[in-house]
VEXVO-454049 format. One record per residue (C-alpha): residue number from 0; x, y, z. Coordinates in Angstrom, 2 decimals. Each point is the difference from the previous one (the first is absolute). Layout:
<nodes>
seq / px / py / pz
NUM / X / Y / Z
...
</nodes>
This chain:
<nodes>
seq / px / py / pz
0 / 84.75 / 43.86 / 124.07
1 / -3.78 / -1.44 / 1.35
2 / -2.00 / -1.43 / -2.75
3 / -3.67 / 0.82 / 0.87
4 / -3.27 / -1.14 / -1.58
5 / -2.84 / 2.36 / -1.05
6 / -3.26 / -0.25 / 1.64
7 / -2.55 / -1.07 / -2.40
8 / -3.66 / 0.45 / 0.95
9 / -1.88 / -3.15 / -0.70
10 / -3.19 / 1.71 / -0.61
11 / 1.63 / 2.27 / -2.69
12 / 1.32 / -2.75 / -1.78
13 / -3.28 / -1.81 / 0.19
14 / -1.85 / 2.91 / -1.61
15 / 2.56 / 0.53 / -3.09
16 / 0.24 / -3.66 / -0.59
17 / -3.94 / 0.06 / -0.35
18 / 0.30 / 2.79 / -1.86
19 / 1.67 / -1.85 / -2.49
20 / 4.27 / 1.05 / 0.63
21 / 2.09 / -2.82 / -0.26
22 / 0.64 / -1.52 / 3.45
23 / 4.30 / 1.12 / 0.08
24 / -1.19 / 3.51 / -0.68
25 / -2.75 / 0.07 / 2.41
26 / 2.12 / -0.97 / 2.32
27 / 2.98 / 2.72 / -0.89
28 / -2.97 / 2.84 / -0.29
29 / -1.68 / -0.73 / 3.04
30 / 3.23 / 0.48 / 1.97
31 / 0.64 / 3.14 / -1.54
32 / -3.05 / 1.44 / 0.96
33 / -2.39 / -0.88 / -2.32
34 / -3.59 / -1.20 / 1.04
35 / -2.44 / 0.25 / -2.95
36 / 0.49 / -0.62 / -3.76
37 / -1.02 / 3.31 / -0.51
38 / 3.37 / 1.61 / 1.01
39 / 1.43 / -2.06 / -2.70
40 / -2.07 / 1.75 / -2.97
41 / 2.62 / 1.83 / -2.03
42 / -2.78 / 1.59 / -1.96
43 / 0.69 / 4.10 / -0.78
44 / -3.59 / 0.45 / 1.39
45 / 1.30 / -1.12 / 3.43
46 / 2.52 / 2.77 / 0.36
47 / -0.64 / 2.37 / 2.77
48 / -1.48 / 2.95 / -1.92
49 / 1.75 / 3.31 / -0.70
50 / -2.44 / 1.90 / 1.64
51 / 1.30 / -1.16 / 3.44
52 / 3.46 / 1.18 / -0.49
53 / 0.31 / 3.61 / 1.42
54 / -0.07 / 3.03 / -2.30
55 / 0.35 / -2.49 / -2.89
56 / -2.98 / 2.00 / -1.47
57 / 1.62 / 3.09 / 0.54
58 / 3.04 / -1.11 / -1.81
59 / -2.24 / -0.91 / -2.97
60 / -1.69 / 3.43 / -0.19
61 / 3.62 / 1.62 / 0.10
62 / 1.20 / -2.13 / -2.95
63 / -3.23 / 0.24 / -2.28
64 / 0.27 / 3.69 / 0.72
65 / 3.47 / -0.26 / -1.05
66 / -0.43 / -2.70 / -3.15
67 / -2.81 / 2.94 / -1.11
68 / 2.11 / 2.81 / 0.20
69 / 2.54 / -1.86 / -1.76
70 / 2.72 / 0.65 / 3.04
71 / 3.17 / -1.52 / -0.04
72 / 0.32 / -2.93 / 2.50
73 / 3.45 / -1.20 / 1.42
74 / 0.00 / -3.00 / 2.25
75 / 3.05 / -0.29 / 2.13
76 / 0.81 / -3.62 / 1.22
77 / 2.10 / -2.00 / 1.98
78 / 3.21 / -2.02 / -0.99
79 / -1.19 / -3.14 / 0.88
80 / -2.07 / -2.62 / -1.70
81 / -3.28 / 1.35 / 1.86
82 / 0.65 / 3.40 / -1.23
83 / 0.85 / -0.93 / -3.14
84 / -3.18 / -2.03 / -0.80
85 / -1.93 / 2.34 / 1.50
86 / 1.21 / 2.72 / -2.18
87 / -0.49 / -2.30 / -3.11
88 / -3.63 / -0.31 / 1.15
89 / -0.45 / 3.77 / 0.64
90 / 1.58 / 0.85 / -3.43
91 / -1.83 / -2.68 / -1.90
92 / -3.14 / 0.57 / 2.05
93 / -0.18 / 3.48 / -0.26
94 / 0.46 / -0.09 / -4.03
95 / -2.39 / -2.46 / -0.23
96 / -2.57 / 2.13 / 1.73
97 / 0.43 / 3.11 / -2.33
98 / 3.13 / 1.86 / 1.51
99 / 1.85 / 1.53 / -3.13
100 / 3.28 / 1.08 / 2.01
101 / 1.73 / -2.42 / 2.75
102 / 3.51 / -0.13 / 0.52
103 / 1.71 / -1.62 / 3.29
104 / 2.90 / 0.64 / 2.14
105 / 1.73 / -2.32 / 1.85
106 / 2.86 / 1.18 / 2.76
107 / 3.25 / -1.45 / 0.22
108 / 0.69 / -2.38 / 3.22
109 / 3.48 / 1.98 / 0.35
110 / -0.28 / 3.35 / -0.91
111 / -4.05 / 0.73 / 0.90
112 / -0.61 / -2.63 / 2.81
113 / -3.33 / -1.32 / 0.58
114 / -3.24 / 1.94 / -0.22
115 / -1.34 / 3.35 / -1.70
116 / 2.51 / 2.60 / 1.05
117 / 0.30 / 3.72 / -0.97
118 / 2.62 / -0.53 / -2.63
119 / -2.45 / -2.54 / -1.61
120 / -2.81 / 2.19 / 0.39
121 / 2.13 / 2.73 / -2.12
122 / 0.97 / -2.41 / -2.42
123 / -3.97 / -1.02 / -0.68
124 / -0.64 / 3.85 / -0.34
125 / 2.78 / 0.61 / -2.12
126 / -1.26 / -2.95 / -2.59
127 / -3.27 / 2.44 / -0.17
128 / -2.34 / -2.49 / 1.78
129 / -2.74 / 1.58 / 1.59
130 / -1.12 / -3.21 / 2.34
131 / 2.30 / -2.30 / 1.80
132 / -0.90 / -3.62 / 0.63
133 / 2.06 / -1.67 / 2.56
134 / -0.32 / -3.79 / 0.20
135 / 1.42 / -2.25 / 2.72
136 / 1.44 / 2.99 / 1.67
137 / -1.14 / 3.69 / 1.27
138 / -1.76 / -0.75 / 3.42
139 / 3.23 / 0.94 / 1.88
140 / 0.87 / 2.90 / -2.53
141 / -0.84 / 2.79 / 2.42
142 / 2.47 / 2.29 / -1.79
143 / -0.14 / -1.06 / -3.40
144 / -3.82 / 0.26 / -0.43
145 / 0.26 / 3.49 / 1.59
146 / 2.77 / 1.13 / -2.77
147 / -2.16 / -1.43 / -2.34
148 / -3.31 / 1.89 / 0.85
149 / 2.11 / 3.00 / 0.44
150 / 1.18 / -0.26 / -3.59
151 / -3.64 / -0.01 / -0.82
152 / -0.42 / -3.80 / -1.04
153 / -3.04 / -2.13 / 1.04
154 / 1.12 / -2.85 / 1.92
155 / -1.61 / -3.30 / 0.39
156 / 1.82 / -2.53 / 2.28
157 / -0.88 / -3.73 / -0.35
158 / 2.12 / -2.32 / 2.26
159 / -0.41 / -2.93 / 2.51
160 / 2.71 / 0.67 / 2.60
161 / -0.64 / 1.15 / 3.53
162 / -0.26 / 3.99 / 0.51
163 / 2.82 / 1.76 / 1.21
164 / 0.60 / 0.24 / 3.96
165 / 1.25 / 3.18 / 1.86
166 / 0.06 / 0.00 / 3.70
167 / -2.45 / -3.11 / -0.27
168 / -2.85 / 2.03 / -1.69
169 / -0.77 / -0.83 / -3.80
170 / 0.56 / 2.77 / -2.39
171 / -1.51 / -0.47 / -3.81
172 / 1.57 / 2.39 / -2.87
173 / -2.45 / 2.48 / -1.36
174 / -0.65 / -1.21 / -3.01
175 / -3.01 / 0.71 / -2.01
176 / -1.31 / -3.57 / 0.28
177 / 1.89 / -2.88 / 1.98
178 / -1.58 / -3.88 / -0.72
179 / 1.91 / -2.13 / 2.34
180 / -1.73 / -3.00 / 1.98
181 / 2.15 / 0.69 / 2.89
182 / -0.79 / 3.59 / 0.56
183 / -1.99 / 0.95 / 2.94
184 / -3.95 / -0.43 / -0.53
185 / 0.14 / -2.26 / -3.25
186 / -2.69 / -2.97 / 0.62
187 / 1.77 / -2.07 / -3.16
188 / 0.45 / -3.34 / 1.57
189 / 3.08 / -1.05 / -1.93
190 / 2.53 / 2.20 / 2.00
191 / 2.83 / -2.31 / -1.48
192 / -0.64 / 1.10 / -3.83
193 / 3.21 / 0.56 / -2.02
194 / 0.99 / 3.82 / -1.30
195 / -1.01 / -2.10 / -3.55
196 / -3.47 / -0.83 / 1.22
197 / -0.96 / 3.55 / 1.61
198 / 0.76 / 1.59 / -3.62
199 / -2.16 / -2.79 / -1.77
200 / -2.84 / 0.66 / 2.54
201 / 0.45 / 4.03 / -0.81
202 / -0.54 / -0.78 / -3.49
203 / -2.98 / -2.29 / 0.53
204 / -1.44 / 2.79 / 1.72
205 / 0.77 / 2.65 / -2.58
206 / -1.74 / -2.76 / -2.80
207 / -3.00 / 0.65 / 1.97
208 / 0.23 / 3.72 / 0.33
209 / 0.67 / 0.13 / -3.75
210 / -3.17 / -2.09 / -0.58
211 / -2.38 / 2.01 / 1.94
212 / 1.39 / 2.83 / -2.05
213 / -1.06 / -1.55 / -3.09
214 / 3.47 / -0.67 / -1.07
215 / -1.10 / -3.54 / -0.73
216 / -2.68 / -2.55 / 0.35
217 / 0.59 / -3.46 / 2.26
218 / 0.27 / -1.64 / -3.44
219 / 2.59 / 2.63 / -1.18
220 / 2.28 / 0.40 / 2.68
221 / 3.72 / -1.02 / -0.15
222 / 0.73 / -3.10 / 1.26
223 / 2.47 / 0.51 / 2.67
224 / 0.28 / -3.95 / 0.93
225 / 3.22 / 0.70 / -2.49
226 / 1.49 / 1.36 / 2.78
227 / -0.43 / -3.06 / 2.28
228 / 3.27 / -1.88 / -0.50
229 / 2.14 / 2.99 / 0.91
230 / -2.21 / 0.33 / 3.08
231 / 0.41 / -3.60 / 0.86
232 / 3.88 / 0.44 / -0.39
233 / 0.33 / 3.04 / 1.86
234 / -2.28 / -1.44 / 2.79
235 / 2.00 / -3.15 / 0.36
236 / 3.45 / 1.76 / -0.35
237 / -0.72 / 2.37 / 2.65
238 / -0.16 / -2.72 / 2.70
239 / -3.30 / 1.58 / 0.82
240 / -2.65 / -2.38 / 2.37
241 / -2.16 / -2.13 / -2.35
242 / -3.37 / 0.78 / 1.30
243 / -2.99 / -1.06 / -1.70
244 / -0.21 / 3.23 / -2.16
245 / 3.79 / -0.55 / -0.82
246 / -0.37 / -3.49 / -0.92
247 / -2.86 / 0.40 / -2.46
248 / 2.17 / 3.12 / -1.77
249 / 2.94 / -2.47 / -0.25
250 / -2.12 / -2.80 / -1.19
251 / -1.47 / 2.00 / -2.57
252 / 3.53 / 1.47 / -1.35
253 / 1.13 / -3.78 / 0.15
254 / -3.38 / -1.31 / -2.06
255 / 0.83 / 2.57 / -2.61
256 / 4.09 / -0.51 / -0.21
257 / -0.94 / -4.07 / -0.57
258 / -2.57 / 1.23 / -2.80
259 / 3.04 / 2.25 / -1.58
260 / -1.60 / 3.18 / 0.34
261 / 3.06 / 1.96 / 1.77
262 / 1.97 / 2.93 / -0.82
263 / 2.88 / -1.07 / -2.85
264 / 2.31 / 1.46 / 2.67
265 / -1.07 / -2.75 / 2.49
266 / 0.03 / -2.50 / -2.67
267 / 3.44 / 1.15 / -0.76
268 / 0.90 / -0.40 / 3.65
269 / -1.21 / -3.75 / 0.43
270 / 2.30 / -0.91 / -3.09
271 / 2.98 / 1.85 / 1.45
272 / -0.76 / -1.89 / 3.44
273 / -0.46 / -3.43 / -2.06
274 / -3.51 / -0.19 / 1.73
275 / -3.13 / -0.84 / -2.17
276 / -2.70 / 2.13 / 0.19
277 / -2.64 / -2.22 / -0.62
278 / 0.84 / -1.52 / 3.19
279 / 0.59 / 2.61 / 2.31
280 / 0.02 / -0.30 / 3.92
281 / -0.06 / 2.86 / 2.37
282 / 3.77 / -1.51 / 0.76
283 / 0.95 / 1.43 / -3.59
284 / -1.44 / 3.22 / 0.82
285 / 2.04 / -0.03 / 3.20
286 / 3.36 / -1.41 / -0.78
287 / 0.25 / 0.44 / -4.17
288 / -1.92 / 2.94 / -1.10
289 / 0.19 / 2.26 / 3.20
290 / 4.08 / -0.18 / 0.43
291 / 0.38 / 0.83 / -3.60
292 / -1.70 / 3.17 / 0.34
293 / 1.13 / 1.02 / 3.58
294 / 3.53 / -0.53 / -1.32
295 / -0.43 / 3.00 / -1.87
296 / -0.94 / 2.21 / 2.76
297 / 2.77 / -1.43 / 1.89
298 / 2.83 / 0.50 / -2.12
299 / -1.01 / 1.73 / -2.98
300 / -3.00 / 1.95 / -0.46
301 / -3.54 / -1.39 / 0.27
302 / -1.02 / 2.10 / -3.12
303 / 1.27 / -3.17 / -1.94
304 / -2.74 / -2.38 / 1.89
305 / -2.79 / 2.43 / -0.33
306 / 0.99 / 0.76 / -3.60
307 / 0.13 / -3.89 / -0.58
308 / -3.76 / -0.41 / 1.57
309 / -1.22 / 2.82 / -2.00
310 / 1.19 / -0.57 / -3.69
311 / -2.01 / -1.68 / -2.20
312 / 2.90 / -0.91 / -2.60
313 / 1.01 / -3.23 / 0.27
314 / 3.54 / 0.54 / -1.17
315 / 0.48 / 2.65 / 2.54
316 / -1.35 / -2.02 / 2.72
317 / 2.29 / -2.94 / -0.82
318 / 3.05 / 2.22 / 0.43
319 / -1.22 / 1.81 / 3.07
320 / -0.54 / -3.54 / 1.65
321 / 3.32 / -0.72 / -1.21
322 / 1.52 / 3.05 / 1.83
323 / -1.86 / -0.71 / 3.13
324 / 1.35 / -3.62 / -0.13
325 / 3.15 / 1.03 / 0.10
326 / -0.05 / 2.81 / 2.59
327 / -1.80 / -2.99 / 2.15
328 / 3.01 / -2.14 / -0.15
329 / 2.08 / 2.83 / 0.54
330 / -1.91 / 0.46 / 3.26
331 / 0.16 / -3.73 / 0.92
332 / 3.72 / 0.20 / -0.12
333 / 0.43 / 3.18 / 1.94
334 / -2.53 / -1.19 / 2.46
335 / 2.01 / -3.36 / 0.36
336 / 3.22 / 1.81 / 1.08
337 / -2.28 / 2.55 / 2.24
338 / -1.44 / -3.21 / 1.54
339 / 2.64 / -1.78 / 1.01
340 / 1.62 / 3.27 / 1.51
341 / -3.24 / 0.86 / 1.85
342 / -0.49 / -3.66 / 1.61
343 / 3.73 / 0.26 / 1.27
344 / -0.44 / 3.23 / 1.64
345 / -3.46 / -1.15 / 1.34
346 / 1.12 / -3.12 / 1.53
347 / 3.10 / 1.86 / 1.49
348 / -2.41 / 1.48 / 2.33
349 / -0.36 / -2.88 / 1.94
350 / 2.03 / -2.95 / 1.05
351 / -0.46 / -3.64 / -1.03
352 / -2.53 / -1.55 / 1.57
353 / -1.64 / 3.27 / 1.43
354 / -3.32 / 1.06 / -1.38
355 / 0.33 / 3.27 / -2.31
356 / -1.12 / 3.47 / 1.20
357 / -3.56 / 0.88 / 0.12
358 / 0.46 / 2.16 / -3.01
359 / 3.02 / -0.10 / -2.52
360 / 1.56 / 3.28 / -1.55
361 / 2.64 / -0.28 / -2.80
362 / 1.79 / 2.40 / -1.65
363 / 2.74 / 0.07 / -2.65
364 / 1.62 / 2.67 / -1.70
365 / 0.50 / -2.22 / -3.04
366 / -3.97 / -0.69 / -0.16
367 / -2.06 / 0.87 / -3.07
368 / -3.09 / 1.79 / 1.09
369 / -2.15 / -1.66 / -2.92
370 / 0.08 / -3.23 / 1.67
371 / -0.03 / 0.68 / 4.14
372 / -3.48 / -1.00 / -0.17
373 / 0.42 / -3.64 / -1.35
374 / 2.82 / -0.59 / 2.11
375 / -1.90 / 1.19 / 3.43
376 / -2.46 / -2.74 / -1.46
377 / 2.84 / -2.41 / -0.43
378 / 1.24 / 0.33 / 3.81
379 / -3.70 / 0.18 / 1.34
380 / -0.62 / -3.40 / -1.24
381 / 3.10 / -1.52 / 0.91
382 / 0.15 / 1.50 / 3.62
383 / -3.58 / 0.55 / 0.54
384 / 0.75 / 3.67 / 1.35
385 / -1.25 / 3.38 / -1.19
386 / 2.65 / 1.26 / -2.19
387 / 1.44 / 3.02 / -1.44
388 / 2.51 / 0.38 / -2.72
389 / 1.54 / 3.45 / -0.62
390 / 2.33 / 1.38 / -2.72
391 / 1.48 / 3.50 / -0.48
392 / -2.20 / 2.04 / -2.21
393 / 1.30 / 0.85 / -3.47
394 / -1.92 / 2.99 / -0.55
395 / 2.28 / 3.27 / -0.19
396 / 0.38 / 1.81 / 2.89
397 / -1.53 / -2.60 / 2.16
398 / 3.19 / -2.20 / 0.65
399 / -0.40 / -0.01 / 3.48
400 / -3.20 / -1.47 / 0.14
401 / -1.00 / -3.42 / 0.33
402 / -3.10 / -1.63 / -1.97
403 / -1.45 / -3.32 / 1.99
404 / -2.53 / -2.37 / -0.95
405 / -1.56 / -2.29 / 2.66
406 / -2.22 / -3.03 / 0.30
407 / -1.75 / -1.43 / 2.56
408 / -1.14 / -3.16 / 1.94
409 / -3.49 / -0.55 / 1.03
410 / -0.25 / 1.80 / 3.47
411 / 1.28 / 3.26 / -0.96
412 / -1.23 / 2.88 / -1.92
413 / 3.14 / 1.51 / -1.56
414 / -1.55 / 3.28 / -0.99
415 / -1.39 / 0.11 / 3.42
416 / 3.74 / -1.00 / 1.54
417 / 1.41 / 2.59 / -2.10
418 / -2.21 / 2.72 / 1.20
419 / 0.67 / -0.85 / 3.64
420 / 3.72 / 0.17 / -0.74
421 / -0.66 / 3.74 / -1.40
422 / -1.73 / 0.69 / 3.22
423 / 2.59 / -1.23 / 2.10
424 / 2.93 / 1.58 / -2.04
425 / -1.17 / 2.96 / -1.81
426 / 2.01 / 0.74 / -2.63
427 / 1.64 / -3.38 / -0.92
428 / -2.65 / -0.97 / -2.41
429 / 0.36 / 2.62 / -2.84
430 / -3.05 / -1.34 / -1.84
431 / -2.04 / -3.60 / 0.04
432 / -3.00 / -1.35 / -0.95
433 / -1.37 / -3.71 / -1.01
434 / -2.07 / -2.66 / 1.08
435 / -0.57 / -2.66 / 2.76
436 / 2.45 / -2.50 / -1.52
437 / 2.69 / 2.42 / -2.41
438 / 0.85 / 3.37 / 1.00
439 / 2.65 / 2.75 / -1.23
440 / 1.86 / 2.32 / 1.55
441 / 3.02 / 2.45 / -0.29
442 / 2.44 / 1.15 / 2.52
443 / 3.35 / 1.50 / 0.77
444 / 3.11 / -2.22 / -0.38
445 / 0.68 / 1.28 / 3.40
446 / -3.45 / -0.95 / 1.30
447 / 0.49 / -3.82 / -1.10
448 / 1.16 / -1.40 / 3.47
449 / -2.72 / 2.11 / 1.66
450 / -2.68 / -1.40 / -2.35
451 / 1.34 / -3.65 / 0.06
452 / -0.29 / -0.16 / 4.09
453 / -3.39 / 2.13 / -0.13
454 / -1.71 / -2.70 / -2.37
455 / 1.39 / -2.96 / 2.06
456 / -1.32 / 1.54 / 3.22
457 / -3.83 / 0.70 / -1.38
458 / 0.43 / -3.45 / -1.38
459 / 1.15 / -1.48 / 3.13
460 / -3.16 / 1.79 / 1.83
461 / -2.81 / -0.95 / -2.73
462 / 1.26 / -3.63 / -0.90
463 / -0.52 / -3.03 / 2.16
464 / 1.72 / -3.25 / 0.28
465 / -2.77 / -1.60 / -2.23
466 / 0.13 / 2.39 / -2.72
467 / 3.67 / -0.21 / -0.05
468 / 0.27 / -3.55 / -0.22
469 / -0.31 / -1.31 / -3.63
470 / -3.23 / -1.99 / -1.39
471 / -1.04 / -1.09 / -3.16
472 / -3.70 / -0.49 / -0.32
473 / -1.14 / -2.70 / -2.35
474 / -2.86 / -2.02 / -1.30
475 / 1.00 / -3.12 / 1.85
476 / 0.34 / -3.60 / -1.43
477 / -0.55 / -0.55 / -3.88
478 / -2.06 / -3.08 / -0.86
479 / 1.64 / -2.28 / -2.80
480 / -3.16 / 0.05 / -2.06
481 / 0.61 / 4.18 / -0.18
482 / 3.81 / -0.45 / -0.96
483 / -1.18 / 0.09 / -4.14
484 / 1.39 / 2.13 / -2.53
485 / -3.65 / 1.20 / -1.15
486 / -0.40 / 1.17 / 3.79
487 / 3.53 / 1.73 / -0.06
488 / -1.49 / 1.89 / -3.11
489 / -2.93 / 0.72 / 1.70
490 / 1.30 / 1.48 / 3.11
491 / 2.63 / 2.33 / -2.30
492 / -3.04 / 1.46 / -1.69
493 / -1.81 / 1.49 / 3.17
494 / 0.93 / 3.32 / 1.36
495 / 2.50 / -0.32 / 3.01
496 / 2.11 / 2.68 / 1.48
497 / 0.58 / 2.39 / 3.06
498 / -2.92 / -0.73 / 2.29
499 / -0.84 / -2.66 / -2.00
500 / 2.85 / -2.84 / 0.20
501 / 0.61 / -2.17 / -2.70
502 / -0.43 / -3.65 / 1.19
503 / 3.07 / -1.54 / 2.40
504 / -0.65 / -3.59 / 1.31
505 / 1.71 / -1.55 / 2.52
506 / 0.83 / -3.30 / 1.41
507 / 2.52 / -2.68 / 0.89
508 / 1.75 / -1.35 / -3.21
509 / 2.71 / -2.63 / -0.02
510 / 3.31 / 1.38 / -1.74
511 / 1.25 / -2.41 / -2.36
512 / 2.95 / 1.45 / -1.29
513 / 1.07 / 3.77 / -0.46
514 / 2.94 / 2.02 / -1.80
515 / 1.17 / 3.29 / -0.86
516 / -0.91 / 1.71 / -3.39
517 / 1.55 / 3.26 / -1.36
518 / 1.82 / 0.01 / 3.50
519 / -2.77 / 1.76 / 1.65
520 / -3.20 / -2.19 / -0.33
521 / -0.86 / -2.98 / 1.62
522 / -1.32 / -3.00 / -2.33
523 / -2.58 / -2.57 / 1.52
524 / -0.97 / -3.46 / -0.29
525 / -2.79 / -0.45 / 2.45
526 / -2.73 / -2.47 / 0.99
527 / -3.53 / 1.74 / 0.85
528 / -2.60 / -2.34 / 1.22
529 / 1.96 / -2.86 / -1.40
530 / 0.55 / 0.99 / -3.05
531 / 3.03 / 1.53 / -1.76
532 / 0.30 / 3.89 / -1.09
533 / 2.54 / 2.25 / -0.82
534 / 0.54 / 3.29 / 1.44
535 / 2.26 / 2.89 / 0.11
536 / 0.94 / 2.92 / 2.65
537 / 1.21 / 3.11 / -1.54
538 / 2.62 / 1.77 / 1.94
539 / 0.67 / -2.87 / 2.30
540 / 2.99 / -1.90 / 0.36
541 / 0.14 / -1.74 / 3.62
542 / -1.09 / -3.33 / -0.20
543 / -3.32 / -1.60 / 1.45
544 / -0.14 / -3.01 / 2.66
545 / -1.44 / -3.19 / -1.38
546 / -3.44 / 0.92 / 0.83
547 / -1.47 / 3.49 / 0.60
548 / -3.02 / 2.32 / -0.30
549 / -0.01 / 2.40 / -2.92
550 / -1.96 / 2.37 / -1.13
551 / -0.63 / 0.20 / -4.03
552 / -1.36 / 1.29 / -2.78
553 / -1.63 / -1.99 / -2.88
554 / 1.86 / 0.32 / -3.50
555 / 0.04 / -1.82 / -3.34
556 / 3.60 / -1.29 / -2.00
557 / -0.21 / -0.77 / -3.35
558 / 2.66 / -2.56 / -1.31
559 / -0.21 / -1.58 / -3.60
560 / -3.78 / 1.17 / -0.36
561 / -0.81 / -1.84 / 3.38
562 / -1.27 / 2.07 / 2.82
563 / 0.21 / -0.75 / 3.58
564 / -0.66 / 1.66 / 3.42
565 / 3.00 / 1.82 / 1.61
566 / 0.12 / 0.96 / 3.73
567 / 1.39 / 3.87 / 0.61
568 / 1.28 / 0.19 / 3.59
569 / -0.68 / 3.01 / 1.80
570 / 1.57 / -1.31 / 3.46
571 / 0.60 / -2.47 / 2.41
572 / -0.81 / -0.67 / 3.95
573 / 3.39 / -1.24 / 1.04
</nodes>
């Protein structure tokens, strides 16, 4: 691994310091592209206006008309945390704005697969709905939307995924209205907004439309900011790029959670996870709450996750949170076994001492399709290669199909790579879609070898030696005056995540002692700039030399009422 230090523009650092930003934060923000204090303004007034989101006004008119006519609205959600939070935001928000009849439907991962399909559209129609609203899906659901329209449903698509490609051309579904910052012609600056963010913006536009129709005044209008904790959770959990607008949405959500203004289901999830809502961080959203909601969609029924976010009954919320926690524990057990097996298969693709192939594809008949994405992410992290993990479909009549989930590395746009495979090998990919860093596809089992070879070929052509080399970007050395518990707390309170990486420092340290704990973690006594500090490297067992360049995050341990700084090791340059 090569440890590299981010470029730190001195003018930006100076400007931020002059504006009153703490020197350490000024350095961190500047290296992440922040040049002015205004970019750090978390105020709601600084959010991008809904008027710049293509067709948000048309969506608002459609929904306002539906509310006026007391039509039945049905939200079709995705079965991940973004989809669940987007669904909860849609249902809660529409009810707040006057809709009397709002229901939702979430597809089953195994039986239905992803997105709005014709059978799902039929179920929406059979429920008595008049208007179908997708959240976090729909932009590639050509057939599903067409069927919904043929049944007489009005269709509003809200999504953030890339549109479908057919023979290299973009195709959009024939919905009444489409709101998606990634559709052609949309001038909205935040192309990385999550599905939950898109739905929140549609509600902002709807409120403005209802205001113009005289439903309420600016002073009387429903407060949608109560939805921001859900928006923040879904945004972080979906690992979208935290651009300035997304960071504001997350910051506003964190602020409300810390103040105790959060849905009772979220509060129950904090309790189930053993975390404190009043000290919430983005890490809690990404690694505590998000996985518990996601687990429902992976192994059970995402209705559990959505109901937990929708209920206002404290007792029911506690019960649902406990169920989600239990499902997540089961998910971890399944994932652990799959991960070991998948690592063994992946490492069997190359000899000891050799470089892994440019892309990894793994399949085993015993794999569970609900956790293939997590396992793909683990292999990608370990081998630094674009990775797909496949499992046999458990859907009735689809036993011959494999469902795959992929994760990529910088330098290879995974959805575009799948499109290239589809062009070169027509018929191999039955379905595919996704983003640059994460994508999914379905293939016939007999075509696995073809897919494996084809993806590796595309990766070979698109990736360079530089992109295939593992690099870890860091913030350089940590001055001793910043190795303080209060600064650890300051750093944790900021909004970090995808595209706005949490601080990782790096420098040479002395290893005073080291031992294994729990058989799989390396506990360290280090000397940092002449002073002792504890460290731990989770999931690492190989001993370190007496002096070594480490990359580390800052954390704080508490023992007998005393808190002290601890280094969480991220990597070593050996």
